[in-house]
C-alpha positions as CSV (number, residue, x, y, z in Angstrom):
1,M,-75.4,-189.9,30.6
2,A,-73.5,-186.6,30.7
3,V,-73.4,-184.5,33.8
4,T,-73.6,-180.7,33.9
5,A,-70.6,-180.0,36.1
6,P,-67.1,-181.6,36.0
7,I,-66.4,-184.2,38.7
8,S,-63.1,-185.3,40.0
9,D,-62.7,-188.2,37.6
10,D,-63.2,-188.1,33.8
11,R,-66.9,-187.2,33.7
12,V,-67.6,-184.3,31.3
13,S,-69.8,-181.2,31.1
14,R,-72.4,-181.0,28.4
15,R,-70.6,-177.8,27.2
16,R,-67.4,-179.7,26.5
17,T,-66.6,-180.0,22.8
18,V,-63.5,-182.3,22.8
19,A,-63.1,-185.8,24.0
20,P,-62.4,-186.0,27.7
21,A,-59.0,-187.0,29.0
22,A,-59.2,-190.5,30.5
23,T,-58.1,-191.0,34.1
24,S,-56.6,-194.3,35.3
25,E,-59.7,-194.9,37.5
26,G,-62.0,-194.1,34.5
27,T,-60.0,-196.4,32.2
28,H,-60.1,-199.2,34.7
29,L,-63.8,-198.9,35.2
30,L,-64.5,-198.7,31.4
31,A,-62.2,-201.7,30.6
32,G,-64.2,-204.0,33.0
33,A,-67.6,-202.7,31.9
34,L,-66.7,-202.8,28.2
35,E,-65.5,-206.4,28.5
36,R,-68.8,-207.5,30.2
37,Y,-70.9,-205.4,27.7
38,V,-69.2,-206.7,24.6
39,W,-69.5,-210.3,25.8
40,K,-73.3,-209.7,26.4
41,V,-73.6,-208.3,22.9
42,A,-71.6,-211.3,21.5
43,E,-73.9,-213.7,23.5
44,A,-77.0,-212.0,22.0
45,L,-75.5,-212.7,18.6
46,G,-74.5,-216.3,19.3
47,V,-70.8,-215.4,18.9
48,P,-68.3,-217.1,21.3
49,R,-66.1,-214.9,23.4
50,E,-63.1,-215.8,21.2
51,G,-64.8,-213.9,18.4
52,A,-64.9,-210.6,20.4
53,S,-62.2,-208.2,21.4
54,F,-62.0,-204.7,22.9
55,E,-59.4,-202.1,23.7
56,V,-59.4,-199.1,26.0
57,T,-56.4,-196.7,25.4
58,D,-56.8,-193.1,24.5
59,T,-60.0,-194.3,22.8
60,A,-62.3,-197.2,23.4
61,T,-63.3,-199.7,20.7
62,A,-64.7,-203.2,20.3
63,Y,-64.9,-205.7,17.5
64,I,-67.1,-208.8,17.1
65,A,-66.5,-211.2,14.2
66,L,-69.8,-212.2,12.7
67,G,-70.0,-215.7,11.4
68,C,-72.5,-214.8,8.6
69,R,-72.5,-213.1,5.2
70,A,-74.6,-210.1,4.2
71,V,-77.0,-210.5,1.3
72,A,-75.5,-207.4,-0.3
73,H,-71.9,-208.9,-0.1
74,P,-72.2,-212.7,0.0
75,D,-68.5,-213.2,-0.7
76,R,-67.3,-210.9,2.2
77,D,-66.9,-211.4,5.9
78,V,-68.9,-209.1,8.2
79,M,-67.9,-207.4,11.5
80,L,-69.6,-205.5,14.2
81,V,-67.6,-202.6,15.6
82,W,-68.2,-200.2,18.4
83,S,-66.4,-197.0,19.3
84,A,-66.9,-194.5,22.2
85,T,-67.4,-191.8,19.6
86,H,-69.7,-193.5,17.1
87,G,-71.4,-196.4,18.8
88,W,-72.2,-199.6,16.9
89,A,-71.9,-200.3,13.2
90,V,-72.1,-203.4,11.0
91,S,-69.4,-203.3,8.3
92,I,-67.8,-205.4,5.7
93,E,-64.3,-206.6,6.6
94,T,-62.1,-204.7,4.2
95,D,-58.4,-204.6,3.3
96,P,-56.6,-201.6,4.8
97,A,-56.5,-199.8,1.4
98,E,-60.2,-200.2,0.8
99,P,-62.8,-197.7,1.9
100,L,-65.0,-198.7,4.8
101,I,-68.3,-200.3,3.7
102,V,-70.9,-199.7,6.4
103,L,-74.1,-201.8,6.2
104,G,-75.9,-200.3,9.2
105,R,-75.4,-198.1,12.2
106,L,-77.4,-197.6,15.4
107,S,-78.4,-194.1,15.9
108,G,-79.0,-192.5,19.3
109,A,-77.2,-193.5,22.4
110,I,-73.6,-194.8,22.2
111,V,-74.5,-197.7,24.5
112,Q,-77.6,-199.7,23.6
113,A,-79.2,-202.9,24.7
114,P,-77.6,-206.0,23.3
115,E,-80.9,-207.0,21.8
116,A,-81.0,-203.7,19.9
117,V,-77.5,-204.4,18.6
118,A,-78.6,-207.9,17.5
119,G,-81.6,-206.3,15.7
120,L,-79.2,-204.0,13.8
121,V,-77.1,-207.0,12.7
122,A,-80.2,-209.0,11.6
123,E,-81.5,-206.0,9.6
124,S,-78.1,-205.3,8.1
125,M,-77.5,-208.9,7.0
126,T,-80.8,-209.1,5.1
127,R,-80.9,-205.7,3.4
128,P,-80.3,-206.2,-0.3
129,G,-78.2,-203.1,-0.9
130,V,-75.8,-200.9,1.0
131,R,-77.5,-197.7,2.3
132,Q,-75.8,-194.5,3.1
133,V,-75.6,-194.4,6.9
134,P,-74.9,-191.1,8.5
135,V,-72.4,-191.0,11.3
136,A,-74.2,-190.0,14.5
137,S,-72.6,-187.3,16.6
138,P,-73.8,-188.2,20.1
139,S,-72.7,-186.3,23.2
140,L,-69.2,-187.1,24.3
141,M,-69.0,-189.0,27.5
142,G,-66.3,-189.6,30.0
143,W,-65.1,-193.2,30.6
144,S,-66.9,-193.5,34.0
145,D,-70.2,-192.4,32.4
146,L,-69.8,-194.9,29.6
147,A,-69.0,-197.6,32.2
148,E,-72.1,-196.7,34.1
149,C,-74.3,-197.0,30.9
150,M,-72.8,-200.4,30.1
151,E,-73.4,-201.7,33.5
152,R,-77.2,-201.3,32.9
153,Y,-76.9,-204.1,30.4
154,A,-74.0,-206.1,31.8
155,P,-73.6,-205.7,35.6
């Protein structure tokens, strides 16, 4: 949820074209909200908390190790990743030198219901081939705005 006028923390204007600078208040709010949100998504997937991690620095990211294999890559581990710029994606765990193999990506809002994320995982696991998934370019949001969106699903 972007606002139309800058506010005193890290909220951003719709006209802004670069990522907002995080404030310590915004970073603190997002860290707590992201932790709760990622755990809700992991819970919806049946993944224990130990299988999930997140980080809020100059960017915000999350990782959930999926304990299943994709039909398209039965010999490879699968992960679910989230970023504040691209949202959720299901990918094959690759070596650093390998190109990224994306099995599925949620389009639309950066923050979506844990059930929608679980649906993406289920669909991505059963699809027989890898499809070309365009990277969405949603509106950039400040840390406080992201935290507010996450709190809808994980208060």
